[in-house]
C-alpha positions in Angstrom: 107.2 25.6 140.5 107.8 28.7 143.2 110.7 29.6 141.3 108.6 29.9 137.6 106.1 31.7 139.1 108.4 34.5 140.8 110.0 35.0 137.4 106.8 35.3 135.8 106.3 38.0 138.3 109.2 39.7 137.8 108.7 39.7 134.0 105.3 41.2 134.1 106.7 44.2 136.5 109.3 44.7 133.8 106.9 44.8 131.1 104.5 47.4 132.8 107.3 49.3 133.9 108.6 49.9 130.3 105.5 50.0 128.5 105.3 53.3 126.4 103.1 55.5 127.6 101.2 58.5 126.0 100.4 62.2 126.6 98.4 65.0 124.7 99.7 68.5 124.9 96.9 71.5 124.4 98.2 74.6 123.9 97.2 78.3 122.7 99.8 81.0 122.5 99.0 85.2 121.4 95.3 85.1 122.9 95.6 88.8 122.9 92.2 89.3 125.5 90.1 87.4 122.6 87.1 86.4 125.5 84.2 86.6 122.4 84.0 84.9 119.2 85.4 87.2 116.3 84.7 87.4 112.5 87.2 84.9 110.4 88.8 87.3 108.3 90.8 84.8 106.3 87.0 83.4 105.0 85.8 84.8 101.6 82.0 84.3 101.9 79.9 87.0 103.5 78.8 86.9 106.1 81.8 85.1 108.0 81.6 82.8 110.0 82.4 83.5 113.8 85.4 82.2 115.3 87.5 81.8 118.6 86.7 82.8 122.6 86.8 81.1 125.7 83.5 79.5 125.6 84.4 77.3 122.5 88.3 76.9 123.8 86.7 75.5 127.1 84.3 73.2 125.0 87.1 71.7 122.8 89.8 71.3 126.0 86.8 69.8 127.9 85.6 67.5 125.1 89.3 66.3 124.6 89.9 65.9 128.0 87.1 63.8 128.3 87.9 61.6 125.9 91.6 61.1 126.6 92.0 61.9 130.1 95.0 63.5 131.6 96.2 66.4 129.1 98.7 68.9 129.5 97.4 72.4 128.7 99.7 75.1 128.2 99.7 78.9 126.7 103.0 80.9 125.0 102.0 84.1 126.5 100.4 87.6 125.2 97.1 86.7 127.1 96.9 90.4 127.4 95.9 93.8 125.2 93.7 93.3 122.6 89.9 94.0 123.7 88.7 96.2 126.6 88.1 93.3 128.4 91.9 93.8 129.4 91.1 97.4 130.9 88.4 95.9 133.7 89.9 95.0 136.9 89.1 91.7 138.7 90.1 90.5 142.0 92.3 93.6 141.7 94.0 93.1 138.3 93.4 95.1 135.6 92.7 92.1 132.9 92.2 89.4 135.7 89.2 88.3 134.5 91.2 86.9 131.6 93.0 84.8 133.9 89.9 83.7 136.0 88.7 82.4 132.4 92.2 80.7 132.1 91.4 78.9 135.5 87.7 77.6 134.0 89.9 75.8 131.5 92.7 74.6 133.1 95.5 75.6 132.4 98.9 73.7 134.0 101.3 76.3 133.3 102.0 79.7 130.8 104.5 81.8 130.3 104.8 85.6 130.2 104.5 87.3 126.7 105.5 91.0 126.5 101.8 92.6 126.1 101.3 91.2 129.5 103.7 93.8 130.6 102.1 96.5 129.0 100.4 98.0 132.0 103.0 97.5 134.6 104.8 95.0 136.5 102.8 95.3 139.6 99.7 94.3 137.5 101.2 91.1 136.2 102.3 89.9 139.8 98.4 90.5 140.5 97.8 88.5 137.4 99.8 85.9 138.3 98.6 85.2 141.6 95.0 85.0 139.9 96.2 82.4 138.2 95.7 78.8 139.6 98.3 77.5 137.6 102.2 78.3 137.4 104.0 81.0 135.5 107.4 79.9 134.0 109.7 82.5 132.7 113.2 81.7 133.4 115.1 84.4 131.5 113.1 87.5 132.7 114.8 88.5 135.8 115.1 91.9 137.8 118.6 93.3 137.6 120.1 90.9 140.4 118.9 87.8 138.6 116.2 87.3 140.9 112.3 85.8 139.6 110.5 89.0 141.0 107.2 88.5 138.9 105.5 85.5 140.5 107.4 83.5 137.6 109.2 80.5 138.1 112.5 79.3 136.2 110.8 75.8 135.4 108.0 73.5 136.9 107.7 69.5 137.0 104.2 68.3 136.2 103.2 64.7 136.3 100.8 63.6 133.5 100.0 59.9 132.9 102.7 58.7 134.4 105.2 60.6 133.1 107.2 63.7 134.6 106.8 66.8 132.3 109.6 69.5 133.0 108.4 73.2 131.5 110.8 75.9 131.2 109.7 79.7 130.2 111.2 81.9 127.8 110.9 85.5 127.2 111.9 87.0 123.8 115.5 88.6 124.1 114.4 91.5 122.4 111.7 92.5 124.9 112.9 96.0 125.7 111.9 96.6 121.6 108.8 95.4 122.1 107.2 96.8 125.2 107.2 100.1 126.5 110.6 100.4 128.3 108.7 102.6 131.3 107.2 99.2 132.1 110.2 97.5 132.2 112.2 99.4 135.1 114.8 97.3 137.0 114.0 94.0 134.5 116.6 92.2 131.8 116.5 89.3 129.7 118.9 86.7 129.6 120.2 84.4 127.1 117.3 81.9 126.1 120.0 78.8 125.1 122.3 79.7 127.8 119.2 79.4 130.4 117.5 76.7 129.0 120.6 74.5 128.6 121.4 75.0 132.9 117.4 73.9 133.9 117.8 71.0 131.1 121.7 69.9 132.7 119.5 70.0 136.3 116.5 68.4 135.7 117.1 65.6 133.1 117.2 63.0 135.5 114.4 64.3 137.1 112.1 63.8 134.1 110.7 61.7 131.2 110.3 64.9 128.7 111.4 68.6 129.0 109.2 71.1 127.1 109.9 74.9 126.5 107.4 77.3 127.0 108.4 80.2 124.8 107.3 83.5 124.0 110.0 84.4 121.4 108.3 83.5 117.9 109.1 80.8 115.9 112.7 81.8 114.1 114.3 82.2 117.6 112.4 78.7 118.6 114.3 77.2 115.6 117.4 78.5 117.2 116.7 77.2 120.4 116.0 73.3 119.2 119.4 73.7 117.1 121.4 74.6 119.9 119.8 73.0 123.3 120.3 69.7 123.9 118.2 67.3 125.8 115.1 69.6 124.8 111.9 67.1 123.3 109.4 70.4 122.9 108.9 73.9 122.0 105.5 75.0 122.6 105.8 78.5 120.8 104.0 82.2 120.4 105.4 85.9 119.7 105.3 85.4 116.2 101.4 84.5 115.8 102.6 81.6 113.2 99.9 79.0 112.4 102.2 75.8 112.2 98.9 73.5 111.1 101.8 70.7 111.7 104.6 70.7 113.8 107.9 71.7 112.8 110.2 68.9 113.1 114.2 70.8 114.0 117.1 69.0 115.1 114.9 66.1 116.6 112.7 68.9 118.8 109.0 68.9 117.6 108.3 72.8 117.5 104.5 74.0 117.7 102.4 77.2 117.8 99.0 77.8 117.2 98.1 81.2 115.8 96.7 84.0 117.5 93.5 85.6 119.1 92.1 82.1 120.3 91.4 81.1 117.0 93.3 77.6 117.2 94.0 75.3 119.7 97.1 73.2 118.9 97.0 69.3 119.9 100.3 67.3 119.9 99.9 63.7 120.5 102.8 62.2 121.9 104.1 58.5 122.5 107.0 58.6 124.8 109.4 55.4 125.6 112.7 55.7 127.9 112.5 59.1 127.8 112.5 59.7 124.1 109.5 60.4 122.0 109.0 57.8 119.8 106.0 58.9 117.8 104.1 62.2 117.9 101.1 63.9 115.5 100.2 67.2 116.0 97.6 69.7 114.3 95.3 72.9 114.8 91.8 72.7 116.2 90.1 75.8 114.5 87.8 76.7 117.4 84.2 77.6 115.1 81.7 79.8 117.4 78.4 77.5 117.7 75.4 79.4 118.9 74.0 76.1 120.4 76.0 75.4 123.4 74.1 74.9 126.7 74.7 77.5 129.3 77.8 76.9 131.8 79.7 78.8 134.4 82.0 80.1 131.7 79.7 81.0 129.6 77.6 82.9 132.4 80.9 84.9 133.5 81.9 85.6 129.7 78.0 87.1 129.3 78.8 89.2 132.4 82.1 90.9 130.9 80.7 90.9 127.5 77.6 93.1 128.7 80.2 95.4 130.5 82.0 95.7 127.1 78.8 96.6 125.2 77.7 99.1 127.7 81.0 100.9 127.7 82.8 100.2 124.3 79.3 99.6 121.9 78.6 102.8 120.9 78.3 104.4 117.5 80.7 107.1 116.8 80.2 107.7 113.1 80.6 105.9 109.8 83.4 104.6 107.6 83.1 104.9 103.7 85.9 102.6 102.7 87.4 99.6 104.6 90.5 100.5 106.1 93.6 98.4 105.5 96.9 98.2 107.1 100.1 98.0 105.1 103.4 96.7 106.2 105.2 97.8 102.8 103.8 101.9 102.5 101.1 104.1 103.5 97.8 102.9 104.1 94.3 104.4 105.1 93.7 103.4 108.5 97.9 104.3 109.5 97.1 108.1 108.2 94.3 108.1 109.9 95.6 107.5 113.3 99.0 109.9 112.4 96.2 113.0 111.6 94.4 111.9 114.6 97.8 112.1 116.8 99.0 115.5 115.3 95.5 117.1 115.2 95.0 116.0 118.8 98.3 117.8 119.9 98.3 120.5 117.4 101.3 119.4 115.8 102.7 119.9 112.5 103.7 116.3 112.1 102.3 113.0 113.7 104.2 109.7 113.8 102.8 105.8 114.6 104.3 102.8 114.4 102.6 101.0 111.7 103.0 97.3 113.8 100.8 99.3 116.6 97.7 99.6 114.1 96.0 96.2 115.3 92.8 95.8 113.3 91.7 96.2 109.8 87.7 97.7 109.7 85.2 97.5 107.1 83.1 100.3 105.8 80.1 100.7 108.1 79.3 102.0 111.8 82.6 102.8 113.5 82.1 102.2 117.0 84.2 102.8 120.1 85.2 99.2 120.5 86.6 99.1 116.4 88.9 102.3 117.7 90.2 100.4 120.9 90.9 97.4 119.0 92.7 99.4 116.2 95.0 101.0 119.1 94.4 98.2 122.1 97.5 99.8 124.2 97.9 102.3 127.0 100.0 104.5 124.7 100.0 108.1 125.6 100.1 111.3 123.7 103.5 112.7 123.7 105.2 115.8 121.8 108.6 117.1 121.1 110.7 119.5 118.6 112.6 118.6 115.8 114.7 121.1 112.9 113.7 121.0 109.5 117.3 119.5 109.1 116.5 116.7 111.3 112.7 115.9 109.6 114.5 115.8 106.5 116.9 113.1 108.0 114.3 111.4 109.1 112.1 111.6 105.7 115.1 109.9 104.2 115.2 107.0 106.4 111.6 106.1 106.2 112.0 106.2 102.1 114.9 104.2 102.4 112.8 101.6 104.5 110.3 102.0 101.9 112.8 100.9 99.0 113.7 98.3 101.5 110.1 96.9 101.9 110.7 97.5 105.9 108.5 100.4 106.2 107.5 100.7 109.7 105.7 104.3 110.3 103.1 106.6 109.3 103.2 110.2 108.9 100.9 113.0 109.1 101.2 116.8 108.1 104.7 116.5 106.1 104.7 115.5 101.8 107.3 114.5 99.7 108.3 113.9 96.3 111.3 111.4 95.7 113.6 109.2 93.0 115.6 106.5 93.3 119.1 106.7 92.6 121.2 103.7 92.9 119.3 101.7 95.1 118.9 105.1 97.3 115.9 107.8 97.9 116.4 111.2 97.1 114.5 114.2 98.3 113.4 116.2 95.2 110.9 118.3 97.8 109.6 118.0 101.1 106.7 120.4 102.2 105.0 120.7 106.0 101.6 122.3 105.7 102.1 123.3 102.1 105.2 125.0 103.0 108.4 124.1 102.1 110.7 123.0 104.9 113.1 125.4 106.4 116.1 123.3 107.8 116.7 125.5 111.0 113.2 126.1 112.0 111.9 123.8 115.0 108.5 122.1 114.3 106.6 120.6 116.7 106.3 116.5 116.7 103.8 114.3 118.1 103.9 110.7 118.4 103.4 107.9 121.5 105.2 107.5 124.6 105.9 103.9 123.3 107.8 105.2 120.2 109.6 107.7 122.3 110.9 104.6 124.2 111.6 102.9 120.9 112.7 106.2 119.1 116.5 104.6 118.7 114.9 101.7 116.6 112.0 104.0 114.8 113.2 107.5 114.1 116.8 106.6 114.3 117.7 109.2 117.0 116.5 110.1 120.4 114.6 113.6 121.2 116.4 115.6 123.4 113.0 116.9 125.2 109.5 115.2 125.3 106.6 116.2 127.1 104.3 112.9 128.1 100.4 113.8 128.2 98.0 111.6 130.1 95.9 111.1 126.8 95.7 108.2 125.0 95.7 107.3 121.6 92.8 105.4 121.4 91.2 108.8 123.2 92.7 110.7 120.1 91.2 108.2 117.5 87.2 108.6 119.4 87.5 112.6 119.3 88.1 112.8 115.7 85.8 110.1 114.7 83.2 112.2 117.1 84.4 115.4 115.2 84.0 114.2 111.6 81.3 111.7 111.9 82.0 110.5 108.6 85.3 109.0 107.3 85.9 108.7 104.2 88.6 106.0 104.2 90.8 106.8 101.3 94.5 106.6 101.0 95.8 109.9 101.4 99.6 109.8 99.9 102.3 111.7 101.6 105.1 110.4 99.7 105.1 110.3 95.8 107.7 108.8 94.2 108.7 110.3 90.8 109.7 108.4 87.6 
């Protein structure tokens, strides 16, 4: 009888130990300082419903936590840059209020995004100190290979009896994404090589390994194929709304879009160190006005009051909707390039199309609208090009237009052109209505970001650049204040002849 009891107790112990465990991962990425609800631009109805913001995020996370217990909450980077809250100081860090909001939500870890370095490395260190959760970014190091931004290469978190290894990764092309003035002394190591070394190191210490990345869904797919021992990728950077996760090489790949519009929810069953079942979805954070006041809503209201006071001023009116374009000229792109050219009293203004971050409906134009169109701390700068160099730049621009890869908006320069055997042929090129003179010097105005990425955008490096302390956003404000009414029409600078 004693033997039977002992055997029964042993069996019971084995059953409990090997019983499958469950885990819920909640995830966000590319929130871009969207602490308040905004219009759901994809909805056709008018008025459009409001979506997003940290109040709705808190309520959704809290309700899931109450129903499912010890959930894992992760963020894939680019917390900063998008609304003016990222310009307000909090506990010594510009944009620090965003990380206090994340503390209130109860994040377990985050990884650094390229825009989290838009202000400076020192500011990022302050932000990571405000965060009461770890910063993981294994391949973002200084030139000696050290982690110097209060970042760790990985952490092991315990949830529901599971040991979860979380490895952070930065996009390898960081130096083509961020103002290089803010990246001095840093380098980015190969994500695949770094993650494999860590997996090999911690595999026996963990039940599940998650890569928390800011490199985009395409790079995440390559990582899933290349790394061995990885179970989950929680991604960011490409703003991809994966309504259901992708399964690549047995690795579950997730991403939740952008601007705090969705919360990703991934439910897992883990047995013997393997994911045996999974169910992932996106939960849209529709804004509700009937939420009771709490700690986070009071904090949000305080910062909304500050933003409204400084950025709610109506500067002018817009007669027609501003719409961005990635395949040709746009009215908002022309406006930004015009503001840059006029602000610098230059012959030509140039801006990168990807830096224009918002469309705007016809109606009042506020300082907030202009900030959200150009939310970066990019500064106005000038340099000179010869007419011949400008001709080469326009040739490159027109060729990119043919290939559907347009990345610039230009002002002050006009051209007519034709396609010949898949190549652009310039027929006529003018500046201020006058034929361009190849050996004459022309003043060009742009942003310091574009100068730091000049090989990518211009195909050349200016020899001498004059940097100012005036931001592009300030130039937009000045132009609207001066003109009051903006037509919103598209002024075609480059006309293709048939």
